[in-house]
A tleap script that builds the chain and sets N, CA, C and O, in Angstrom:
source leaprc.protein.ff14SB
mol = sequence {
  NMET MET ALA ALA ARG SER ALA LEU ALA VAL
  THR SER LEU LEU ALA LEU ALA ALA CYS GLY
  THR SER PRO PRO ARG PRO ALA GLN GLN THR
  ALA ILE THR HIE ALA SER THR ALA PRO ALA
  LEU ARG GLY ILE ALA LEU LEU PRO ASP ALA
  ALA VAL PRO LEU ARG GLU ALA THR LEU GLU
  VAL VAL LEU VAL ALA LEU ASP SER GLY ASP
  ALA VAL VAL HIE ALA THR PHE ALA ALA VAL
  PRO ALA SER ARG LEU GLU PHE SER LEU PRO
  ALA ASP ALA LEU ARG GLU ALA ARG LEU ARG
  ARG CYS GLY TRP ARG VAL TYR LEU ARG ASP
  ALA SER GLY ARG LEU ARG TYR ALA SER GLU
  ARG LEU VAL ALA ALA GLU PRO ASP ALA VAL
  THR SER ILE ALA MET ARG VAL VAL SER PRO
  CARG
}
set mol.1.N position { 0.826 -1.185 0.000 }
set mol.1.CA position { 0.000 0.000 0.000 }
set mol.1.C position { 0.875 1.255 0.000 }
set mol.1.O position { 0.611 2.204 -0.739 }
set mol.2.N position { 1.935 1.252 0.848 }
set mol.2.CA position { 2.833 2.398 0.947 }
set mol.2.C position { 3.586 2.605 -0.367 }
set mol.2.O position { 3.799 3.740 -0.795 }
set mol.3.N position { 3.989 1.500 -1.007 }
set mol.3.CA position { 4.709 1.595 -2.274 }
set mol.3.C position { 3.801 2.170 -3.362 }
set mol.3.O position { 4.265 2.932 -4.209 }
set mol.4.N position { 2.538 1.821 -3.351 }
set mol.4.CA position { 1.596 2.335 -4.348 }
set mol.4.C position { 1.405 3.842 -4.176 }
set mol.4.O position { 1.323 4.569 -5.166 }
set mol.5.N position { 1.333 4.321 -2.926 }
set mol.5.CA position { 1.180 5.750 -2.668 }
set mol.5.C position { 2.405 6.531 -3.130 }
set mol.5.O position { 2.288 7.584 -3.757 }
set mol.6.N position { 3.569 6.003 -2.813 }
set mol.6.CA position { 4.784 6.720 -3.220 }
set mol.6.C position { 4.943 6.715 -4.735 }
set mol.6.O position { 5.407 7.701 -5.307 }
set mol.7.N position { 4.569 5.626 -5.391 }
set mol.7.CA position { 4.630 5.574 -6.854 }
set mol.7.C position { 3.642 6.573 -7.453 }
set mol.7.O position { 3.956 7.230 -8.446 }
set mol.8.N position { 2.466 6.694 -6.869 }
set mol.8.CA position { 1.468 7.658 -7.333 }
set mol.8.C position { 1.955 9.086 -7.122 }
set mol.8.O position { 1.752 9.944 -7.982 }
set mol.9.N position { 2.593 9.346 -5.990 }
set mol.9.CA position { 3.124 10.685 -5.701 }
set mol.9.C position { 4.235 11.044 -6.667 }
set mol.9.O position { 4.280 12.171 -7.160 }
set mol.10.N position { 5.133 10.111 -6.948 }
set mol.10.CA position { 6.227 10.364 -7.892 }
set mol.10.C position { 5.664 10.625 -9.282 }
set mol.10.O position { 6.110 11.550 -9.962 }
set mol.11.N position { 4.705 9.836 -9.712 }
set mol.11.CA position { 4.081 10.018 -11.025 }
set mol.11.C position { 3.402 11.372 -11.115 }
set mol.11.O position { 3.502 12.038 -12.145 }
set mol.12.N position { 2.722 11.791 -10.078 }
set mol.12.CA position { 2.054 13.095 -10.062 }
set mol.12.C position { 3.067 14.228 -10.148 }
set mol.12.O position { 2.862 15.189 -10.890 }
set mol.13.N position { 4.159 14.123 -9.395 }
set mol.13.CA position { 5.203 15.156 -9.433 }
set mol.13.C position { 5.839 15.247 -10.809 }
set mol.13.O position { 6.098 16.347 -11.297 }
set mol.14.N position { 6.094 14.112 -11.442 }
set mol.14.CA position { 6.672 14.113 -12.789 }
set mol.14.C position { 5.716 14.757 -13.794 }
set mol.14.O position { 6.150 15.501 -14.674 }
set mol.15.N position { 4.436 14.479 -13.668 }
set mol.15.CA position { 3.442 15.068 -14.575 }
set mol.15.C position { 3.374 16.581 -14.377 }
set mol.15.O position { 3.296 17.321 -15.358 }
set mol.16.N position { 3.400 17.054 -13.135 }
set mol.16.CA position { 3.388 18.492 -12.860 }
set mol.16.C position { 4.652 19.167 -13.372 }
set mol.16.O position { 4.583 20.267 -13.922 }
set mol.17.N position { 5.797 18.532 -13.201 }
set mol.17.CA position { 7.060 19.085 -13.671 }
set mol.17.C position { 7.063 19.197 -15.191 }
set mol.17.O position { 7.567 20.175 -15.743 }
set mol.18.N position { 6.503 18.203 -15.866 }
set mol.18.CA position { 6.449 18.238 -17.325 }
set mol.18.C position { 5.574 19.387 -17.814 }
set mol.18.O position { 5.889 20.012 -18.827 }
set mol.19.N position { 4.492 19.672 -17.117 }
set mol.19.CA position { 3.611 20.786 -17.501 }
set mol.19.C position { 4.306 22.123 -17.300 }
set mol.19.O position { 4.138 23.037 -18.107 }
set mol.20.N position { 5.083 22.246 -16.235 }
set mol.20.CA position { 5.729 23.514 -15.909 }
set mol.20.C position { 6.867 23.885 -16.847 }
set mol.20.O position { 7.257 25.051 -16.895 }
set mol.21.N position { 7.416 22.923 -17.599 }
set mol.21.CA position { 8.558 23.219 -18.460 }
set mol.21.C position { 8.186 23.336 -19.924 }
set mol.21.O position { 9.069 23.422 -20.777 }
set mol.22.N position { 6.903 23.342 -20.232 }
set mol.22.CA position { 6.520 23.460 -21.642 }
set mol.22.C position { 6.839 24.863 -22.152 }
set mol.22.O position { 6.700 25.836 -21.411 }
set mol.23.N position { 7.267 24.977 -23.418 }
set mol.23.CA position { 7.632 26.294 -23.954 }
set mol.23.C position { 6.409 27.200 -24.084 }
set mol.23.O position { 5.293 26.709 -24.255 }
set mol.24.N position { 6.607 28.525 -24.006 }
set mol.24.CA position { 5.474 29.435 -24.155 }
set mol.24.C position { 4.887 29.341 -25.559 }
set mol.24.O position { 5.566 28.952 -26.509 }
set mol.25.N position { 3.638 29.699 -25.667 }
set mol.25.CA position { 2.967 29.656 -26.966 }
set mol.25.C position { 3.593 30.683 -27.906 }
set mol.25.O position { 4.023 31.737 -27.439 }
set mol.26.N position { 3.661 30.421 -29.204 }
set mol.26.CA position { 4.255 31.357 -30.158 }
set mol.26.C position { 3.599 32.735 -30.146 }
set mol.26.O position { 4.287 33.731 -30.370 }
set mol.27.N position { 2.308 32.827 -29.894 }
set mol.27.CA position { 1.632 34.128 -29.884 }
set mol.27.C position { 2.212 35.038 -28.801 }
set mol.27.O position { 2.349 36.242 -29.019 }
set mol.28.N position { 2.554 34.480 -27.639 }
set mol.28.CA position { 3.140 35.266 -26.566 }
set mol.28.C position { 4.521 35.773 -26.973 }
set mol.28.O position { 4.852 36.931 -26.717 }
set mol.29.N position { 5.329 34.922 -27.604 }
set mol.29.CA position { 6.662 35.330 -28.023 }
set mol.29.C position { 6.580 36.447 -29.055 }
set mol.29.O position { 7.359 37.398 -28.988 }
set mol.30.N position { 5.664 36.356 -29.999 }
set mol.30.CA position { 5.516 37.372 -31.035 }
set mol.30.C position { 5.135 38.712 -30.428 }
set mol.30.O position { 5.674 39.744 -30.827 }
set mol.31.N position { 4.209 38.713 -29.466 }
set mol.31.CA position { 3.781 39.967 -28.845 }
set mol.31.C position { 4.941 40.636 -28.118 }
set mol.31.O position { 5.093 41.856 -28.188 }
set mol.32.N position { 5.749 39.863 -27.432 }
set mol.32.CA position { 6.885 40.418 -26.708 }
set mol.32.C position { 7.901 40.991 -27.688 }
set mol.32.O position { 8.436 42.075 -27.457 }
set mol.33.N position { 8.173 40.282 -28.774 }
set mol.33.CA position { 9.131 40.752 -29.775 }
set mol.33.C position { 8.678 42.070 -30.371 }
set mol.33.O position { 9.488 42.987 -30.507 }
set mol.34.N position { 7.401 42.192 -30.732 }
set mol.34.CA position { 6.907 43.435 -31.314 }
set mol.34.C position { 6.978 44.584 -30.314 }
set mol.34.O position { 7.321 45.706 -30.685 }
set mol.35.N position { 6.658 44.316 -29.056 }
set mol.35.CA position { 6.683 45.372 -28.045 }
set mol.35.C position { 8.101 45.884 -27.831 }
set mol.35.O position { 8.298 47.086 -27.651 }
set mol.36.N position { 9.091 44.996 -27.848 }
set mol.36.CA position { 10.457 45.426 -27.570 }
set mol.36.C position { 11.103 46.117 -28.758 }
set mol.36.O position { 12.066 46.866 -28.589 }
set mol.37.N position { 10.585 45.876 -29.967 }
set mol.37.CA position { 11.179 46.500 -31.143 }
set mol.37.C position { 10.352 47.676 -31.657 }
set mol.37.O position { 10.632 48.203 -32.734 }
set mol.38.N position { 9.340 48.090 -30.902 }
set mol.38.CA position { 8.515 49.216 -31.328 }
set mol.38.C position { 9.369 50.479 -31.407 }
set mol.38.O position { 10.177 50.739 -30.515 }
set mol.39.N position { 9.196 51.261 -32.464 }
set mol.39.CA position { 9.999 52.479 -32.598 }
set mol.39.C position { 9.656 53.488 -31.509 }
set mol.39.O position { 8.548 53.489 -30.972 }
set mol.40.N position { 10.603 54.330 -31.199 }
set mol.40.CA position { 10.406 55.341 -30.171 }
set mol.40.C position { 11.270 56.547 -30.500 }
set mol.40.O position { 12.216 56.450 -31.282 }
set mol.41.N position { 10.941 57.677 -29.902 }
set mol.41.CA position { 11.803 58.857 -29.982 }
set mol.41.C position { 12.826 58.733 -28.869 }
set mol.41.O position { 12.465 58.484 -27.719 }
set mol.42.N position { 14.090 58.902 -29.197 }
set mol.42.CA position { 15.139 58.698 -28.202 }
set mol.42.C position { 16.043 59.917 -28.112 }
set mol.42.O position { 16.225 60.655 -29.080 }
set mol.43.N position { 16.607 60.110 -26.919 }
set mol.43.CA position { 17.523 61.212 -26.719 }
set mol.43.C position { 18.485 60.933 -25.581 }
set mol.43.O position { 18.325 59.978 -24.819 }
set mol.44.N position { 19.494 61.796 -25.486 }
set mol.44.CA position { 20.466 61.725 -24.403 }
set mol.44.C position { 20.648 63.133 -23.854 }
set mol.44.O position { 21.049 64.043 -24.581 }
set mol.45.N position { 20.353 63.308 -22.573 }
set mol.45.CA position { 20.593 64.586 -21.894 }
set mol.45.C position { 22.025 64.561 -21.388 }
set mol.45.O position { 22.419 63.649 -20.661 }
set mol.46.N position { 22.812 65.577 -21.777 }
set mol.46.CA position { 24.228 65.639 -21.418 }
set mol.46.C position { 24.454 66.726 -20.383 }
set mol.46.O position { 24.227 67.905 -20.655 }
set mol.47.N position { 24.902 66.332 -19.196 }
set mol.47.CA position { 25.220 67.304 -18.152 }
set mol.47.C position { 26.562 67.957 -18.473 }
set mol.47.O position { 27.381 67.358 -19.169 }
set mol.48.N position { 26.804 69.180 -17.975 }
set mol.48.CA position { 28.101 69.830 -18.195 }
set mol.48.C position { 29.240 68.970 -17.636 }
set mol.48.O position { 29.033 68.181 -16.715 }
set mol.49.N position { 30.438 69.127 -18.197 }
set mol.49.CA position { 31.586 68.300 -17.800 }
set mol.49.C position { 31.860 68.331 -16.306 }
set mol.49.O position { 32.167 67.295 -15.716 }
set mol.50.N position { 31.757 69.480 -15.692 }
set mol.50.CA position { 32.097 69.622 -14.274 }
set mol.50.C position { 30.937 69.250 -13.344 }
set mol.50.O position { 31.085 69.313 -12.124 }
set mol.51.N position { 29.809 68.872 -13.892 }
set mol.51.CA position { 28.631 68.580 -13.066 }
set mol.51.C position { 28.815 67.288 -12.272 }
set mol.51.O position { 29.392 66.315 -12.757 }
set mol.52.N position { 28.321 67.305 -11.064 }
set mol.52.CA position { 28.312 66.109 -10.221 }
set mol.52.C position { 26.947 65.433 -10.422 }
set mol.52.O position { 25.913 66.052 -10.174 }
set mol.53.N position { 26.936 64.177 -10.867 }
set mol.53.CA position { 25.650 63.509 -11.071 }
set mol.53.C position { 24.832 63.456 -9.776 }
set mol.53.O position { 25.368 63.195 -8.699 }
set mol.54.N position { 23.546 63.705 -9.899 }
set mol.54.CA position { 22.650 63.731 -8.743 }
set mol.54.C position { 22.133 62.336 -8.413 }
set mol.54.O position { 21.906 61.518 -9.306 }
set mol.55.N position { 21.952 62.078 -7.140 }
set mol.55.CA position { 21.302 60.840 -6.701 }
set mol.55.C position { 19.811 61.146 -6.520 }
set mol.55.O position { 19.439 62.255 -6.134 }
set mol.56.N position { 18.975 60.164 -6.801 }
set mol.56.CA position { 17.527 60.295 -6.643 }
set mol.56.C position { 16.988 61.523 -7.382 }
set mol.56.O position { 16.187 62.283 -6.838 }
set mol.57.N position { 17.425 61.703 -8.598 }
set mol.57.CA position { 16.967 62.830 -9.415 }
set mol.57.C position { 15.835 62.389 -10.332 }
set mol.57.O position { 15.621 61.197 -10.556 }
set mol.58.N position { 15.114 63.376 -10.858 }
set mol.58.CA position { 14.034 63.127 -11.799 }
set mol.58.C position { 14.327 63.867 -13.092 }
set mol.58.O position { 14.573 65.073 -13.088 }
set mol.59.N position { 14.298 63.137 -14.195 }
set mol.59.CA position { 14.487 63.733 -15.513 }
set mol.59.C position { 13.110 63.989 -16.107 }
set mol.59.O position { 12.298 63.073 -16.231 }
set mol.60.N position { 12.853 65.245 -16.474 }
set mol.60.CA position { 11.589 65.609 -17.128 }
set mol.60.C position { 11.881 65.867 -18.592 }
set mol.60.O position { 12.780 66.637 -18.930 }
set mol.61.N position { 11.125 65.225 -19.452 }
set mol.61.CA position { 11.301 65.361 -20.885 }
set mol.61.C position { 9.997 65.883 -21.469 }
set mol.61.O position { 8.931 65.312 -21.241 }
set mol.62.N position { 10.089 66.978 -22.227 }
set mol.62.CA position { 8.907 67.565 -22.847 }
set mol.62.C position { 9.138 67.626 -24.351 }
set mol.62.O position { 10.115 68.214 -24.815 }
set mol.63.N position { 8.239 67.021 -25.102 }
set mol.63.CA position { 8.259 67.109 -26.553 }
set mol.63.C position { 7.362 68.280 -26.927 }
set mol.63.O position { 6.173 68.284 -26.606 }
set mol.64.N position { 7.932 69.279 -27.609 }
set mol.64.CA position { 7.245 70.538 -27.866 }
set mol.64.C position { 7.035 70.712 -29.375 }
set mol.64.O position { 7.951 70.468 -30.161 }
set mol.65.N position { 5.838 71.132 -29.776 }
set mol.65.CA position { 5.573 71.449 -31.187 }
set mol.65.C position { 6.318 72.728 -31.530 }
set mol.65.O position { 6.131 73.747 -30.864 }
set mol.66.N position { 7.163 72.693 -32.564 }
set mol.66.CA position { 7.970 73.855 -32.913 }
set mol.66.C position { 7.137 75.005 -33.482 }
set mol.66.O position { 7.504 76.169 -33.323 }
set mol.67.N position { 6.034 74.694 -34.137 }
set mol.67.CA position { 5.217 75.758 -34.738 }
set mol.67.C position { 4.423 76.559 -33.706 }
set mol.67.O position { 4.243 77.765 -33.871 }
set mol.68.N position { 3.948 75.905 -32.648 }
set mol.68.CA position { 3.104 76.591 -31.673 }
set mol.68.C position { 3.732 76.737 -30.289 }
set mol.68.O position { 3.305 77.586 -29.506 }
set mol.69.N position { 4.736 75.924 -29.977 }
set mol.69.CA position { 5.331 75.939 -28.646 }
set mol.69.C position { 4.548 75.138 -27.621 }
set mol.69.O position { 4.900 75.134 -26.442 }
set mol.70.N position { 3.491 74.459 -28.053 }
set mol.70.CA position { 2.669 73.654 -27.150 }
set mol.70.C position { 3.367 72.342 -26.801 }
set mol.70.O position { 4.037 71.742 -27.642 }
set mol.71.N position { 3.204 71.903 -25.553 }
set mol.71.CA position { 3.737 70.606 -25.139 }
set mol.71.C position { 2.891 69.503 -25.759 }
set mol.71.O position { 1.670 69.494 -25.609 }
set mol.72.N position { 3.534 68.582 -26.450 }
set mol.72.CA position { 2.854 67.459 -27.093 }
set mol.72.C position { 2.865 66.253 -26.162 }
set mol.72.O position { 1.845 65.585 -25.995 }
set mol.73.N position { 4.012 65.976 -25.557 }
set mol.73.CA position { 4.170 64.862 -24.623 }
set mol.73.C position { 5.030 65.349 -23.463 }
set mol.73.O position { 6.008 66.069 -23.668 }
set mol.74.N position { 4.662 64.954 -22.241 }
set mol.74.CA position { 5.455 65.273 -21.050 }
set mol.74.C position { 5.663 63.968 -20.299 }
set mol.74.O position { 4.698 63.285 -19.955 }
set mol.75.N position { 6.929 63.619 -20.040 }
set mol.75.CA position { 7.231 62.370 -19.341 }
set mol.75.C position { 8.289 62.620 -18.285 }
set mol.75.O position { 9.128 63.508 -18.437 }
set mol.76.N position { 8.253 61.838 -17.214 }
set mol.76.CA position { 9.277 61.916 -16.174 }
set mol.76.C position { 9.899 60.534 -15.993 }
set mol.76.O position { 9.238 59.507 -16.146 }
set mol.77.N position { 11.183 60.540 -15.665 }
set mol.77.CA position { 11.935 59.307 -15.473 }
set mol.77.C position { 12.792 59.441 -14.219 }
set mol.77.O position { 13.283 60.528 -13.915 }
set mol.78.N position { 12.972 58.354 -13.500 }
set mol.78.CA position { 13.933 58.337 -12.400 }
set mol.78.C position { 15.318 58.324 -13.042 }
set mol.78.O position { 15.617 57.451 -13.857 }
set mol.79.N position { 16.155 59.278 -12.681 }
set mol.79.CA position { 17.473 59.400 -13.298 }
set mol.79.C position { 18.521 58.703 -12.440 }
set mol.79.O position { 18.546 58.858 -11.219 }
set mol.80.N position { 19.374 57.944 -13.088 }
set mol.80.CA position { 20.499 57.324 -12.394 }
set mol.80.C position { 21.644 58.327 -12.355 }
set mol.80.O position { 21.748 59.159 -13.256 }
set mol.81.N position { 22.496 58.280 -11.356 }
set mol.81.CA position { 23.622 59.224 -11.291 }
set mol.81.C position { 24.586 58.998 -12.458 }
set mol.81.O position { 25.345 58.029 -12.458 }
set mol.82.N position { 24.558 59.881 -13.443 }
set mol.82.CA position { 25.422 59.795 -14.618 }
set mol.82.C position { 25.472 61.147 -15.293 }
set mol.82.O position { 24.615 61.998 -15.055 }
set mol.83.N position { 26.465 61.348 -16.131 }
set mol.83.CA position { 26.546 62.617 -16.863 }
set mol.83.C position { 25.827 62.524 -18.209 }
set mol.83.O position { 25.609 63.539 -18.870 }
set mol.84.N position { 25.460 61.306 -18.613 }
set mol.84.CA position { 24.667 61.073 -19.833 }
set mol.84.C position { 23.398 60.340 -19.428 }
set mol.84.O position { 23.456 59.210 -18.945 }
set mol.85.N position { 22.260 60.978 -19.624 }
set mol.85.CA position { 20.984 60.399 -19.213 }
set mol.85.C position { 20.177 60.042 -20.458 }
set mol.85.O position { 19.650 60.922 -21.139 }
set mol.86.N position { 20.086 58.761 -20.746 }
set mol.86.CA position { 19.363 58.302 -21.933 }
set mol.86.C position { 17.882 58.153 -21.612 }
set mol.86.O position { 17.515 57.733 -20.514 }
set mol.87.N position { 17.027 58.502 -22.585 }
set mol.87.CA position { 15.586 58.371 -22.400 }
set mol.87.C position { 14.940 58.041 -23.739 }
set mol.87.O position { 15.543 58.228 -24.796 }
set mol.88.N position { 13.718 57.551 -23.681 }
set mol.88.CA position { 12.952 57.310 -24.901 }
set mol.88.C position { 11.469 57.489 -24.599 }
set mol.88.O position { 10.995 57.215 -23.497 }
set mol.89.N position { 10.767 57.953 -25.604 }
set mol.89.CA position { 9.311 58.095 -25.528 }
set mol.89.C position { 8.697 57.058 -26.444 }
set mol.89.O position { 9.323 56.672 -27.431 }
set mol.90.N position { 7.492 56.592 -26.152 }
set mol.90.CA position { 6.892 55.497 -26.919 }
set mol.90.C position { 6.547 55.879 -28.363 }
set mol.90.O position { 6.651 57.035 -28.772 }
set mol.91.N position { 6.139 54.866 -29.105 }
set mol.91.CA position { 5.881 55.000 -30.535 }
set mol.91.C position { 4.822 56.050 -30.857 }
set mol.91.O position { 4.903 56.682 -31.910 }
set mol.92.N position { 3.822 56.262 -29.982 }
set mol.92.CA position { 2.807 57.272 -30.282 }
set mol.92.C position { 3.416 58.671 -30.316 }
set mol.92.O position { 2.937 59.529 -31.058 }
set mol.93.N position { 4.448 58.915 -29.539 }
set mol.93.CA position { 5.153 60.202 -29.595 }
set mol.93.C position { 5.890 60.343 -30.923 }
set mol.93.O position { 5.990 61.440 -31.472 }
set mol.94.N position { 6.402 59.232 -31.431 }
set mol.94.CA position { 7.077 59.246 -32.728 }
set mol.94.C position { 6.092 59.649 -33.819 }
set mol.94.O position { 6.430 60.438 -34.701 }
set mol.95.N position { 4.891 59.118 -33.762 }
set mol.95.CA position { 3.867 59.456 -34.756 }
set mol.95.C position { 3.536 60.944 -34.689 }
set mol.95.O position { 3.414 61.601 -35.722 }
set mol.96.N position { 3.393 61.469 -33.487 }
set mol.96.CA position { 3.084 62.893 -33.312 }
set mol.96.C position { 4.231 63.765 -33.827 }
set mol.96.O position { 3.994 64.807 -34.438 }
set mol.97.N position { 5.463 63.343 -33.582 }
set mol.97.CA position { 6.630 64.115 -34.029 }
set mol.97.C position { 6.717 64.149 -35.551 }
set mol.97.O position { 7.202 65.123 -36.127 }
set mol.98.N position { 6.250 63.096 -36.196 }
set mol.98.CA position { 6.266 63.085 -37.672 }
set mol.98.C position { 5.130 63.931 -38.238 }
set mol.98.O position { 5.277 64.533 -39.302 }
set mol.99.N position { 4.000 63.980 -37.538 }
set mol.99.CA position { 2.883 64.804 -38.004 }
set mol.99.C position { 3.194 66.287 -37.834 }
set mol.99.O position { 2.878 67.096 -38.706 }
set mol.100.N position { 3.804 66.637 -36.729 }
set mol.100.CA position { 4.158 68.019 -36.426 }
set mol.100.C position { 5.649 68.049 -36.152 }
set mol.100.O position { 6.165 67.143 -35.496 }
set mol.101.N position { 6.332 69.023 -36.615 }
set mol.101.CA position { 7.771 69.153 -36.314 }
set mol.101.C position { 7.895 69.455 -34.824 }
set mol.101.O position { 7.272 70.396 -34.331 }
set mol.102.N position { 8.691 68.670 -34.104 }
set mol.102.CA position { 8.792 68.797 -32.653 }
set mol.102.C position { 10.235 68.967 -32.197 }
set mol.102.O position { 11.180 68.691 -32.937 }
set mol.103.N position { 10.377 69.428 -30.956 }
set mol.103.CA position { 11.687 69.586 -30.346 }
set mol.103.C position { 11.639 69.165 -28.885 }
set mol.103.O position { 10.567 68.967 -28.314 }
set mol.104.N position { 12.829 69.032 -28.290 }
set mol.104.CA position { 12.969 68.598 -26.909 }
set mol.104.C position { 13.237 69.767 -25.975 }
set mol.104.O position { 13.971 70.692 -26.322 }
set mol.105.N position { 12.646 69.723 -24.801 }
set mol.105.CA position { 13.026 70.513 -23.631 }
set mol.105.C position { 13.246 69.488 -22.533 }
set mol.105.O position { 12.408 68.611 -22.321 }
set mol.106.N position { 14.378 69.593 -21.829 }
set mol.106.CA position { 14.717 68.591 -20.830 }
set mol.106.C position { 15.121 69.295 -19.536 }
set mol.106.O position { 15.835 70.298 -19.559 }
set mol.107.N position { 14.654 68.756 -18.409 }
set mol.107.CA position { 14.933 69.326 -17.092 }
set mol.107.C position { 15.367 68.209 -16.149 }
set mol.107.O position { 14.905 67.074 -16.271 }
set mol.108.N position { 16.254 68.528 -15.209 }
set mol.108.CA position { 16.674 67.573 -14.195 }
set mol.108.C position { 16.454 68.203 -12.833 }
set mol.108.O position { 16.989 69.272 -12.539 }
set mol.109.N position { 15.655 67.529 -11.994 }
set mol.109.CA position { 15.343 68.018 -10.649 }
set mol.109.C position { 15.988 67.102 -9.618 }
set mol.109.O position { 16.112 65.897 -9.839 }
set mol.110.N position { 16.399 67.679 -8.488 }
set mol.110.CA position { 16.985 66.864 -7.422 }
set mol.110.C position { 15.869 66.180 -6.623 }
set mol.110.O position { 14.689 66.332 -6.942 }
set mol.111.N position { 16.246 65.435 -5.594 }
set mol.111.CA position { 15.283 64.660 -4.806 }
set mol.111.C position { 14.211 65.530 -4.154 }
set mol.111.O position { 13.097 65.060 -3.924 }
set mol.112.N position { 14.527 66.793 -3.851 }
set mol.112.CA position { 13.540 67.681 -3.224 }
set mol.112.C position { 12.635 68.355 -4.256 }
set mol.112.O position { 11.714 69.081 -3.882 }
set mol.113.N position { 12.882 68.128 -5.543 }
set mol.113.CA position { 12.054 68.719 -6.591 }
set mol.113.C position { 12.603 70.032 -7.141 }
set mol.113.O position { 11.995 70.640 -8.022 }
set mol.114.N position { 13.743 70.469 -6.628 }
set mol.114.CA position { 14.328 71.731 -7.090 }
set mol.114.C position { 14.988 71.537 -8.455 }
set mol.114.O position { 15.707 70.562 -8.671 }
set mol.115.N position { 14.742 72.467 -9.367 }
set mol.115.CA position { 15.321 72.417 -10.701 }
set mol.115.C position { 16.821 72.670 -10.603 }
set mol.115.O position { 17.248 73.694 -10.070 }
set mol.116.N position { 17.617 71.739 -11.115 }
set mol.116.CA position { 19.074 71.862 -11.042 }
set mol.116.C position { 19.719 72.079 -12.409 }
set mol.116.O position { 20.688 72.830 -12.524 }
set mol.117.N position { 19.184 71.423 -13.454 }
set mol.117.CA position { 19.725 71.543 -14.805 }
set mol.117.C position { 18.564 71.667 -15.782 }
set mol.117.O position { 17.471 71.156 -15.537 }
set mol.118.N position { 18.821 72.357 -16.897 }
set mol.118.CA position { 17.810 72.494 -17.950 }
set mol.118.C position { 18.513 72.491 -19.296 }
set mol.118.O position { 19.698 72.812 -19.392 }
set mol.119.N position { 17.765 72.122 -20.344 }
set mol.119.CA position { 18.347 72.154 -21.688 }
set mol.119.C position { 18.662 73.593 -22.049 }
set mol.119.O position { 17.927 74.513 -21.689 }
set mol.120.N position { 19.766 73.780 -22.766 }
set mol.120.CA position { 20.215 75.127 -23.122 }
set mol.120.C position { 19.279 75.793 -24.123 }
set mol.120.O position { 19.097 77.010 -24.103 }
set mol.121.N position { 18.693 74.989 -24.993 }
set mol.121.CA position { 17.795 75.517 -26.021 }
set mol.121.C position { 16.842 74.412 -26.457 }
set mol.121.O position { 17.005 73.254 -26.073 }
set mol.122.N position { 15.863 74.770 -27.247 }
set mol.122.CA position { 14.950 73.786 -27.823 }
set mol.122.C position { 15.713 73.051 -28.927 }
set mol.122.O position { 16.237 73.688 -29.841 }
set mol.123.N position { 15.780 71.737 -28.854 }
set mol.123.CA position { 16.540 70.922 -29.813 }
set mol.123.C position { 15.561 70.093 -30.632 }
set mol.123.O position { 14.710 69.401 -30.073 }
set mol.124.N position { 15.679 70.161 -31.955 }
set mol.124.CA position { 14.781 69.417 -32.837 }
set mol.124.C position { 14.863 67.921 -32.551 }
set mol.124.O position { 15.954 67.364 -32.426 }
set mol.125.N position { 13.707 67.277 -32.447 }
set mol.125.CA position { 13.628 65.828 -32.229 }
set mol.125.C position { 13.726 65.137 -33.577 }
set mol.125.O position { 12.934 65.410 -34.479 }
set mol.126.N position { 14.686 64.253 -33.713 }
set mol.126.CA position { 14.891 63.504 -34.951 }
set mol.126.C position { 14.298 62.111 -34.783 }
set mol.126.O position { 14.816 61.314 -34.001 }
set mol.127.N position { 13.213 61.800 -35.509 }
set mol.127.CA position { 12.548 60.507 -35.331 }
set mol.127.C position { 13.422 59.286 -35.611 }
set mol.127.O position { 13.187 58.228 -35.027 }
set mol.128.N position { 14.411 59.399 -36.476 }
set mol.128.CA position { 15.202 58.226 -36.841 }
set mol.128.C position { 16.603 58.230 -36.233 }
set mol.128.O position { 17.476 57.499 -36.702 }
set mol.129.N position { 16.830 59.034 -35.206 }
set mol.129.CA position { 18.159 59.127 -34.601 }
set mol.129.C position { 18.035 59.417 -33.109 }
set mol.129.O position { 16.977 59.822 -32.627 }
set mol.130.N position { 19.119 59.205 -32.398 }
set mol.130.CA position { 19.196 59.575 -30.979 }
set mol.130.C position { 19.688 61.017 -30.937 }
set mol.130.O position { 20.765 61.324 -31.447 }
set mol.131.N position { 18.900 61.897 -30.331 }
set mol.131.CA position { 19.232 63.315 -30.261 }
set mol.131.C position { 19.970 63.622 -28.964 }
set mol.131.O position { 19.531 63.212 -27.889 }
set mol.132.N position { 21.091 64.343 -29.057 }
set mol.132.CA position { 21.838 64.768 -27.870 }
set mol.132.C position { 21.369 66.158 -27.468 }
set mol.132.O position { 21.262 67.049 -28.310 }
set mol.133.N position { 21.090 66.343 -26.184 }
set mol.133.CA position { 20.602 67.627 -25.665 }
set mol.133.C position { 21.544 68.094 -24.567 }
set mol.133.O position { 21.662 67.443 -23.529 }
set mol.134.N position { 22.213 69.216 -24.788 }
set mol.134.CA position { 23.134 69.763 -23.787 }
set mol.134.C position { 22.325 70.421 -22.662 }
set mol.134.O position { 21.336 71.111 -22.907 }
set mol.135.N position { 22.773 70.188 -21.426 }
set mol.135.CA position { 22.126 70.759 -20.255 }
set mol.135.C position { 23.041 71.819 -19.646 }
set mol.135.O position { 24.259 71.774 -19.814 }
set mol.136.N position { 22.438 72.767 -18.942 }
set mol.136.CA position { 23.212 73.792 -18.239 }
set mol.136.C position { 22.729 73.837 -16.794 }
set mol.136.O position { 21.618 73.406 -16.483 }
set mol.137.N position { 23.573 74.362 -15.922 }
set mol.137.CA position { 23.226 74.517 -14.510 }
set mol.137.C position { 22.220 75.652 -14.392 }
set mol.137.O position { 22.384 76.705 -15.008 }
set mol.138.N position { 21.185 75.435 -13.603 }
set mol.138.CA position { 20.189 76.477 -13.351 }
set mol.138.C position { 20.561 77.130 -12.032 }
set mol.138.O position { 20.665 76.464 -11.001 }
set mol.139.N position { 20.762 78.440 -12.076 }
set mol.139.CA position { 21.140 79.154 -10.843 }
set mol.139.C position { 19.920 79.318 -9.949 }
set mol.139.O position { 18.826 79.601 -10.436 }
set mol.140.N position { 20.102 79.142 -8.641 }
set mol.140.CA position { 18.974 79.303 -7.725 }
set mol.140.C position { 18.524 80.759 -7.673 }
set mol.140.O position { 19.340 81.673 -7.787 }
set mol.141.N position { 17.245 80.964 -7.503 }
set mol.141.CA position { 16.695 82.335 -7.463 }
set mol.141.C position { 16.573 82.812 -6.069 }
set mol.141.O position { 16.131 83.938 -5.838 }
savepdb mol mol.pdb
quit
């Protein structure tokens, strides 16, 4: 009786293990591949050479219509301490940038929310390239 129970338990465990190792369905793999390769608007915010990278900073990225000056997309990102801060906006921002000529405004705030760096000027967003945006120190008022 004991041998039959243990044989049944082993068989059940093997059946469960076999179910858990089956490969994912192709539809799931395709969806993940498309999501990861979706086009996006990309940029790099460059801090001045002498700048000390901030800890717990927030990078604010604003995509601005060049013809009207209106904000098209506004996004915030947790910034890692670095002098080059890479960011990207999703594919819908890319579509908007192609419909209307757009540019970048970029801001970096410290942990308390105080503005520390800002883009020197409005920089045209290039849909098919990574745009570099120079930042300058913002003097406290």
